[in-house]
C-alpha positions as CSV (number, residue, x, y, z in Angstrom):
1,M,-46.2,204.8,-108.8
2,E,-47.0,201.7,-110.9
3,R,-44.9,201.5,-114.2
4,R,-48.0,201.6,-116.3
5,D,-49.1,204.8,-114.6
6,F,-45.7,206.4,-114.8
7,L,-45.6,205.5,-118.6
8,R,-48.9,207.1,-119.1
9,A,-47.8,210.3,-117.4
10,A,-44.5,210.4,-119.2
11,V,-43.7,212.4,-122.3
12,V,-44.2,209.9,-125.2
13,G,-43.0,210.7,-128.6
14,G,-43.1,214.5,-128.0
15,T,-46.6,214.3,-126.7
16,V,-47.6,214.7,-123.0
17,A,-49.9,211.9,-122.0
18,T,-51.4,213.6,-118.9
19,L,-53.6,212.2,-116.2
20,G,-55.8,215.4,-116.2
21,F,-58.9,214.0,-117.9
22,S,-61.9,212.0,-117.1
23,V,-61.1,208.4,-116.5
24,T,-63.5,206.1,-118.3
25,R,-63.8,202.3,-118.9
26,E,-62.2,203.0,-122.2
27,S,-59.2,204.8,-120.9
28,I,-58.2,203.4,-117.5
29,A,-54.4,202.8,-117.9
30,Y,-52.9,203.6,-121.2
31,P,-50.8,202.1,-122.7
32,A,-52.3,198.7,-123.1
33,K,-50.2,195.7,-121.6
34,T,-49.9,192.2,-122.8
35,G,-52.3,190.0,-120.9
36,P,-54.9,187.1,-121.3
37,S,-57.7,187.5,-123.8
38,P,-61.1,187.6,-122.4
39,Y,-62.0,184.9,-124.9
40,G,-59.2,182.6,-123.7
41,A,-56.4,180.9,-125.6
42,L,-56.5,180.3,-129.4
43,Q,-57.4,176.8,-130.4
44,A,-55.8,174.7,-133.1
45,A,-56.3,176.1,-136.7
46,D,-59.6,175.2,-138.4
47,A,-60.2,174.0,-141.9
48,N,-59.6,177.6,-143.1
49,G,-56.2,177.8,-141.3
50,I,-57.5,180.2,-138.7
51,E,-56.7,179.9,-135.0
52,L,-59.8,181.0,-133.0
53,P,-60.9,181.1,-129.3
54,A,-63.2,178.2,-128.2
55,G,-66.7,178.5,-129.5
56,F,-65.8,180.6,-132.6
57,T,-66.0,179.4,-136.2
58,S,-64.9,180.8,-139.5
59,R,-66.1,180.6,-143.1
60,V,-65.0,182.0,-146.4
61,I,-67.3,184.7,-147.8
62,A,-65.5,185.6,-151.0
63,R,-62.3,185.0,-152.9
64,S,-60.7,187.4,-155.3
65,T,-61.4,186.6,-159.0
66,H,-64.2,184.1,-158.0
67,A,-68.0,184.7,-158.0
68,V,-69.5,185.4,-154.7
69,A,-72.1,182.7,-153.7
70,N,-75.7,183.5,-154.7
71,A,-74.6,186.7,-156.4
72,G,-72.6,185.9,-159.6
73,Y,-70.4,188.9,-159.0
74,T,-66.7,188.4,-159.2
75,W,-65.0,189.6,-156.0
76,H,-62.3,192.2,-156.4
77,S,-58.5,191.6,-156.0
78,A,-56.5,193.0,-153.0
79,P,-59.4,193.4,-150.6
80,D,-58.7,196.1,-148.0
81,G,-60.5,198.3,-145.6
82,G,-64.2,197.6,-145.0
83,A,-67.3,198.2,-142.9
84,C,-70.8,197.0,-142.2
85,F,-74.1,198.8,-142.7
86,A,-77.6,197.7,-141.4
87,D,-79.9,196.7,-144.2
88,G,-83.4,196.0,-142.8
89,A,-83.0,192.7,-140.9
90,G,-79.8,192.0,-142.7
91,W,-76.5,193.9,-143.4
92,I,-74.1,194.9,-146.1
93,Y,-70.3,194.5,-145.9
94,V,-68.2,197.0,-148.2
95,S,-64.7,196.3,-149.0
96,N,-62.0,198.4,-150.8
97,S,-59.8,197.1,-153.4
98,E,-56.1,198.3,-153.1
99,M,-55.3,197.8,-156.8
100,S,-53.2,200.4,-158.6
101,S,-53.5,202.2,-162.0
102,G,-57.3,202.7,-161.8
103,G,-57.9,199.1,-161.0
104,G,-59.2,199.8,-157.5
105,G,-62.6,200.7,-156.1
106,V,-65.2,199.2,-153.7
107,S,-67.4,196.3,-153.8
108,A,-70.3,195.3,-151.5
109,I,-71.9,192.0,-150.3
110,R,-75.5,191.9,-149.0
111,F,-76.5,189.4,-146.3
112,D,-80.0,188.4,-145.1
113,A,-81.0,188.1,-141.5
114,S,-79.5,184.6,-141.2
115,G,-76.2,185.6,-142.6
116,N,-76.7,184.2,-146.0
117,T,-75.2,186.2,-149.0
118,T,-77.9,187.3,-151.3
119,D,-76.1,189.8,-153.6
120,A,-72.8,191.4,-154.4
121,Y,-71.9,194.3,-156.7
122,R,-69.5,197.1,-157.3
123,I,-70.1,200.6,-155.8
124,L,-66.9,202.3,-157.0
125,G,-64.5,201.6,-159.9
126,G,-61.7,203.2,-161.8
127,T,-59.9,204.6,-158.8
128,T,-56.4,203.8,-157.5
129,R,-55.2,202.0,-154.3
130,N,-58.4,202.2,-152.3
131,C,-56.9,201.3,-149.0
132,A,-59.1,202.2,-145.9
133,G,-61.9,204.7,-145.3
134,G,-64.8,204.9,-142.9
135,P,-68.5,204.9,-142.5
136,I,-70.5,208.1,-141.8
137,P,-73.8,208.5,-140.1
138,W,-75.9,209.2,-143.2
139,N,-75.1,205.6,-144.3
140,T,-72.4,206.2,-146.9
141,W,-68.8,204.8,-147.1
142,L,-65.8,207.0,-147.4
143,S,-63.2,205.2,-149.6
144,C,-59.7,206.7,-149.5
145,E,-57.0,206.6,-152.2
146,E,-53.6,205.8,-150.9
147,T,-51.4,207.7,-153.5
148,D,-49.7,211.1,-153.4
149,F,-52.6,213.0,-154.8
150,G,-55.3,210.6,-153.7
151,Y,-58.9,211.5,-153.1
152,T,-61.6,210.6,-150.7
153,W,-64.7,209.2,-152.5
154,E,-68.2,209.0,-150.9
155,T,-69.9,205.8,-152.0
156,D,-73.4,204.2,-151.5
157,P,-73.3,200.8,-149.9
158,W,-76.6,199.9,-151.7
159,G,-75.1,200.8,-155.0
160,V,-78.1,203.0,-156.0
161,K,-76.4,206.4,-156.0
162,A,-73.2,207.1,-158.0
163,A,-69.9,207.5,-156.1
164,V,-68.8,211.2,-155.7
165,R,-65.3,212.5,-155.3
166,R,-65.0,214.8,-152.3
167,D,-62.2,217.3,-153.3
168,A,-62.5,219.4,-150.3
169,M,-61.3,216.6,-148.1
170,G,-57.9,217.0,-149.6
171,Q,-55.4,215.4,-151.9
172,F,-52.8,213.4,-150.1
173,T,-51.9,209.8,-149.3
174,H,-55.2,209.1,-147.7
175,E,-55.6,206.1,-145.4
176,A,-58.6,206.0,-143.1
177,A,-61.5,208.2,-142.0
178,A,-63.5,208.2,-138.8
179,C,-66.6,210.3,-138.2
180,D,-67.1,212.3,-135.0
181,P,-70.7,213.1,-134.9
182,D,-70.4,214.9,-131.6
183,R,-68.2,217.7,-133.0
184,K,-69.5,217.1,-136.5
185,V,-66.1,216.4,-138.0
186,I,-64.4,213.6,-139.9
187,Y,-60.8,212.7,-138.9
188,Q,-58.3,211.4,-141.5
189,T,-55.0,209.6,-141.3
190,E,-52.1,209.9,-143.8
191,D,-50.0,206.9,-144.8
192,T,-46.5,208.4,-145.1
193,S,-43.6,208.3,-142.6
194,D,-44.0,212.0,-142.1
195,G,-47.8,212.1,-142.3
196,C,-50.3,214.2,-140.5
197,F,-53.7,213.8,-138.7
198,Y,-56.5,215.8,-140.2
199,R,-60.1,216.7,-139.6
200,F,-62.6,217.8,-142.1
201,I,-65.4,220.1,-141.1
202,P,-68.3,219.8,-143.5
203,T,-70.0,223.1,-144.3
204,T,-73.4,221.4,-143.8
205,W,-73.6,218.4,-141.4
206,G,-75.5,215.5,-142.9
207,G,-73.9,215.7,-146.3
208,L,-70.6,216.6,-148.0
209,S,-71.9,218.2,-151.2
210,A,-71.4,221.7,-149.9
211,G,-67.7,221.2,-149.2
212,G,-66.0,222.1,-146.0
213,T,-62.8,223.0,-144.3
214,L,-59.7,220.7,-144.0
215,Q,-57.6,221.2,-140.8
216,V,-54.4,219.6,-139.5
217,L,-53.5,218.9,-135.9
218,V,-50.7,221.2,-134.7
219,E,-48.4,220.8,-131.6
220,N,-46.9,223.6,-129.8
221,G,-45.1,222.4,-126.7
222,T,-47.8,220.4,-124.9
223,A,-50.7,222.2,-126.5
224,L,-52.7,220.9,-129.4
225,S,-54.7,223.0,-131.8
226,W,-56.3,222.6,-135.3
227,V,-55.2,224.8,-138.1
228,N,-56.7,225.2,-141.6
229,V,-54.8,223.7,-144.4
230,P,-54.4,226.6,-146.9
231,D,-54.4,224.4,-150.1
232,P,-56.2,221.1,-149.6
233,D,-55.3,220.1,-153.2
234,G,-51.7,219.6,-152.0
235,S,-50.2,221.5,-154.9
236,P,-47.5,222.7,-155.2
237,T,-46.8,222.0,-151.5
238,P,-48.1,218.7,-149.9
239,T,-50.8,219.3,-147.3
240,R,-48.5,217.9,-144.5
241,D,-45.9,220.6,-145.2
242,Q,-48.2,223.6,-145.4
243,V,-48.7,224.4,-141.6
244,T,-45.8,225.1,-139.3
245,G,-45.8,222.8,-136.2
246,A,-48.1,220.2,-137.8
247,K,-47.8,217.0,-135.6
248,I,-46.0,214.3,-137.5
249,F,-47.2,210.6,-137.3
250,N,-45.2,207.7,-138.7
251,G,-47.4,206.0,-141.3
252,G,-51.0,206.6,-140.4
253,E,-53.3,203.6,-140.9
254,G,-56.7,202.8,-139.5
255,A,-59.1,205.0,-137.5
256,F,-62.2,204.4,-135.4
257,Y,-64.3,206.9,-133.3
258,R,-66.3,206.1,-130.2
259,N,-67.5,208.1,-127.3
260,G,-65.4,211.2,-127.6
261,T,-62.2,209.5,-128.7
262,C,-60.7,208.8,-132.1
263,Y,-58.4,205.8,-132.1
264,F,-56.0,205.6,-134.9
265,T,-52.9,203.5,-135.7
266,T,-49.3,204.2,-137.1
267,K,-47.4,201.4,-138.6
268,G,-43.9,203.0,-138.5
269,D,-43.8,202.8,-134.7
270,N,-46.5,200.2,-134.1
271,R,-48.7,202.5,-132.1
272,V,-52.4,202.9,-131.4
273,W,-53.2,206.5,-130.5
274,A,-56.2,207.9,-128.7
275,Y,-57.2,211.4,-129.6
276,D,-59.4,212.6,-126.7
277,A,-61.5,215.1,-128.7
278,A,-63.6,216.1,-125.8
279,N,-60.4,217.4,-123.9
280,N,-58.2,217.9,-127.0
281,Q,-55.5,215.5,-125.7
282,L,-53.5,212.9,-127.4
283,H,-52.5,209.6,-125.7
284,V,-50.6,206.5,-126.7
285,A,-53.1,203.7,-126.2
286,Y,-50.6,201.0,-127.3
287,D,-47.0,200.9,-128.1
288,D,-45.1,197.6,-128.8
289,N,-42.1,199.0,-127.0
290,L,-44.0,199.6,-123.8
291,T,-45.0,196.0,-123.0
292,S,-43.5,192.6,-122.8
293,N,-43.9,190.1,-125.6
294,P,-46.0,192.6,-127.6
295,P,-48.7,190.6,-129.5
296,L,-49.4,193.4,-132.0
297,T,-46.9,194.5,-134.7
298,G,-47.6,195.9,-138.1
299,V,-50.7,197.7,-136.9
300,D,-53.3,198.4,-139.6
301,N,-57.1,198.6,-139.7
302,I,-59.0,199.1,-136.4
303,T,-62.6,198.8,-135.4
304,G,-64.5,198.5,-132.1
305,A,-67.4,196.7,-130.5
306,T,-70.1,198.5,-128.5
307,V,-68.9,196.7,-125.3
308,G,-65.7,198.8,-125.6
309,D,-63.3,196.3,-127.1
310,L,-61.0,197.4,-129.9
311,Y,-59.8,195.1,-132.6
312,V,-56.7,195.9,-134.6
313,A,-55.6,193.9,-137.7
314,E,-51.9,193.2,-138.5
315,D,-50.1,194.0,-141.8
316,G,-47.3,191.6,-141.2
317,G,-46.5,190.4,-137.7
318,N,-47.9,186.9,-137.4
319,M,-51.1,187.6,-139.1
320,E,-53.3,188.2,-136.1
321,I,-56.3,190.4,-135.2
322,C,-55.7,191.6,-131.7
323,I,-58.1,192.7,-129.1
324,I,-57.6,195.7,-126.8
325,T,-60.0,195.5,-123.8
326,P,-61.5,198.5,-122.0
327,D,-59.2,197.8,-119.1
328,D,-56.2,198.1,-121.5
329,I,-55.2,194.5,-121.9
330,I,-54.0,193.4,-125.4
331,A,-54.0,189.9,-126.7
332,P,-54.5,187.9,-129.9
333,F,-58.1,187.4,-130.9
334,L,-57.4,185.3,-133.9
335,R,-54.5,184.1,-136.0
336,V,-54.3,183.2,-139.7
337,T,-51.8,180.5,-140.5
338,G,-50.1,179.7,-143.8
339,Q,-50.4,183.2,-145.3
340,S,-47.2,185.0,-144.2
341,A,-47.0,186.8,-147.6
342,S,-50.3,188.6,-147.0
343,E,-51.8,191.1,-144.5
344,L,-55.0,191.2,-142.6
345,C,-57.4,194.1,-143.2
346,G,-61.1,195.2,-143.4
347,V,-62.0,194.2,-139.9
348,A,-65.6,195.0,-139.2
349,L,-68.5,193.8,-137.0
350,N,-72.0,193.4,-138.3
351,P,-74.6,195.7,-136.7
352,A,-75.6,193.1,-134.1
353,G,-72.0,192.6,-133.1
354,N,-72.1,188.8,-133.4
355,R,-70.2,188.4,-136.7
356,M,-66.7,189.7,-137.7
357,Y,-65.6,190.3,-141.2
358,F,-62.0,190.7,-142.5
359,S,-59.8,190.0,-145.4
360,S,-56.4,188.4,-146.1
361,Q,-55.4,190.7,-148.9
362,R,-53.2,188.2,-150.8
363,G,-54.3,184.9,-149.2
364,T,-52.3,181.8,-149.5
365,S,-50.8,182.7,-152.9
366,G,-49.2,185.9,-151.8
367,S,-50.8,187.6,-154.8
368,S,-53.4,190.4,-154.9
369,S,-55.6,187.9,-157.0
370,G,-55.5,185.5,-154.1
371,G,-57.4,187.6,-151.6
372,I,-59.9,185.9,-149.2
373,T,-62.6,187.5,-147.3
374,Y,-63.8,185.8,-144.1
375,E,-66.5,185.8,-141.5
376,V,-66.1,184.8,-137.9
377,T,-69.1,183.9,-135.8
378,G,-69.2,183.2,-132.1
379,P,-70.0,184.3,-128.6
380,F,-68.7,187.9,-128.9
381,R,-69.0,189.9,-125.6
382,T,-72.1,192.0,-125.1
383,S,-71.3,193.1,-121.5
384,L,-68.2,193.3,-119.3
């Protein structure tokens, strides 16, 4: 048996990664192994200090405490998780602000069909440590507070409707959310060393105003199940401690759902997990201890392209966004130089999949007021 196949079938972190499921192009041989990027080697750093593959270019879209071009709106400090939404022939990029003491929130930048910025504005304010979140199918952005009794807020990328706090989704150290329209649930990660993996079942699919049920993933031997959280408000007992046998994850970070699988990251052990929702199985898609010269450390936000590639941003490491291909090869896609006191976050692709957005949360200054939001354009893959 090949080493990678053996590792996939082994018991990893108390979870059996079995071979008994449908093998797809997105799950050929977990865990991912270090290899060559489909885009080739990184080139010398450009004028923005970013090393990119040949044919790709970068530009600065916004800087914290500075006005966004053609908008007159001052971009927020500590930019973090983000996503893109289609807006006619253009699109909107939303970005969280991970500021404390009510200084957080969410801002948005609107682009026309040519990629020019045309507007920028705030869609949520007065909240705390808005870290990651996730888009949901009815074109709203869930922004999550990373604090002990944090909430999930539903926001309008167009800034027309007021943001709404969704209490039923639980009070805990929220990180990211990923919508599973097939099972009509929303997965959530928890950023603590003894955090859990949750799913929220809305009472009425297509909206969150009617509330719903919060559940936590439970492990009993090799079997997984979902159990209701008795007190989603986390008081007096934290949600992660309310259900016996709840599966523990070391520092939950980004989450992204595609084709029956929710991929999510844990920073404490530098892993990318793959929850196979269709078969209710959990797999380790990447572990920096299970490959030579691991390119990805400090795993954080994650997103994916329609072609099947995953992109994972680093909080630390050597400031890279790494690509994980459908044949389970992992390699650097880009590297930011001269910003070792920052972290990369908010990685997202525009609806056409030919532009990538991300932020360096503290930029070259190492301060939250020095955040920089970038765009990368180039020949992103449209087929394998």
